[in-house]
Phi, psi and omega in degrees: 000318179295318179297321179295321180294318179297317179298319179296319179295322178297318180294319179292326180294325181294334181293323183265150177255117178257124181289127178271127179250135184284350178291154175238151168300156180224142176292149176298156183295160182295344178290343177278117180291137179069033180294334172229125178237195179283346182217004181217164167210159185246134177244153170286144180293148182279074182271138177063020180266319187255006187301324184285335191249353186224167173268164182294338180269351177294148183265141175255124180249155170252125177262127179243127183215149172293132186304322182293342181248013185300322183294342181270352183284135178234131178303131184288141176219118352284179183301336182295343180270016184295148179291140185267149178297323185296342179264004182265138007265009175303315166269129193285002182211162171203167181235140187206180176056040179284138177201158181293149182299332182296344177280359177240065179293154181295323181246095181288155173289162181296338181266356182286144171278131186246013178235158175244125178264107181278123178097022188268350183261136177242344186285341185247018186301323182247010182271104183285351172284353177239070181296339179268021181304136177265062186280167180301145179282125190277342182231157183295341181114202005282154181246152169238143181224153173209159174262139182229123178264132183221147169258199184287351186233338188198160170292145182241324181203154180210152177270177172282169180279140166260118191257164167058051173271116180254134176276162175285150179242136179279142179284134180295139184296329181283354178259359180274126180275113181284346181282145177294150181290139178286143179277147178284165181298320180295323178294322178295317180297315180297317179297320179295315180298316180296324178294318179296316179298321178296320178296319179297316178299323180293318178296317179298320180295317180295318179297318178297320180295318178295318181298316181294324182286325186268333184298315179298323180293318179296319180296320180296320178296320179296322179293326179291328183271354181287127181295328183288318181278334182281345180072036181298317181294327179292320177295325177296319179296320178296320180296318180295316179298321179294322179296317179296323180296318180295320181292322179295320178295322179294319179295322180295319180293331181270359175103017177129168182287145179275347180176174179290143178279107183275352181276000000 
C-alpha cells in the first residue's frame, strides 16, 4: 500500500511543473544566540525568493527531512496529503511553518522578526489536528530542509536543499567525571618553581623591610655617642670654668687667694 501511494504521488507530481529555484535556505547568523540547540535550529526567512513564481496568497512551507532519507521525499499533491509532524521520525519527513507569501516582504520593518525557529512548539506534539505542528526535533539529525511554495491544488516552486544540519547533543550524566583532573608532571614542576620563587621574593621583601626600619635608629644612636657631635669637650670646658669660678669666690670670702691658680 505504501509503495502504491509513493508511485501515485510520483505520477501526480509529474503532471505538475514545480519551478526549481537555485536559492537555498540558510541558517541564521552566528550573532543569534542559540541558533542551534538540542531540539531546534533557526533559519533566515525566505524573503524575495518566491516573488516571481507565486502569488501573495500562496503558502510557503518548510519541508524537514532526515538527510539520509531525502531522496525518498515527494512533494505532496494535493497539500492535504502532507506528511504530519506526529509521525516523525517514523515517517522520515514533515512539513511545517506554513504562511502566506505576503508575510515575507522583501523589505522588512525594523520591528519584524526575520528568522524562523524550527522546533519551537511543544503544545501540539501529539495533537493530530495540527499535522503542521512545529514541534521539537526528536533526534540530533542530520536534517535537510527546503522551502516549498504551494497554492490550493499543487506545488508551484521550491528551493534547493540545505543539508546536514546537526543539533547539539547533551552529555550524558553518567559520562561526566566528578573527580578533578590530574595535573601533568610539567604542570607540577612549574608550580613548584613558581612557589619557590615566590618564597624567595617574600624573604627578600621582609629582609629589606627590617633593614629600612632598623638602620635610622642605629645611626641616631651613633650620632648621640659621637664625642664631636655630642659636644663632650665643650661640656668639659664648661665644667672647668665653673670650678675656677667657685674657687675664686671661696678665696674672696677667705680674704684673698691662697696661691696662684695653677689650673
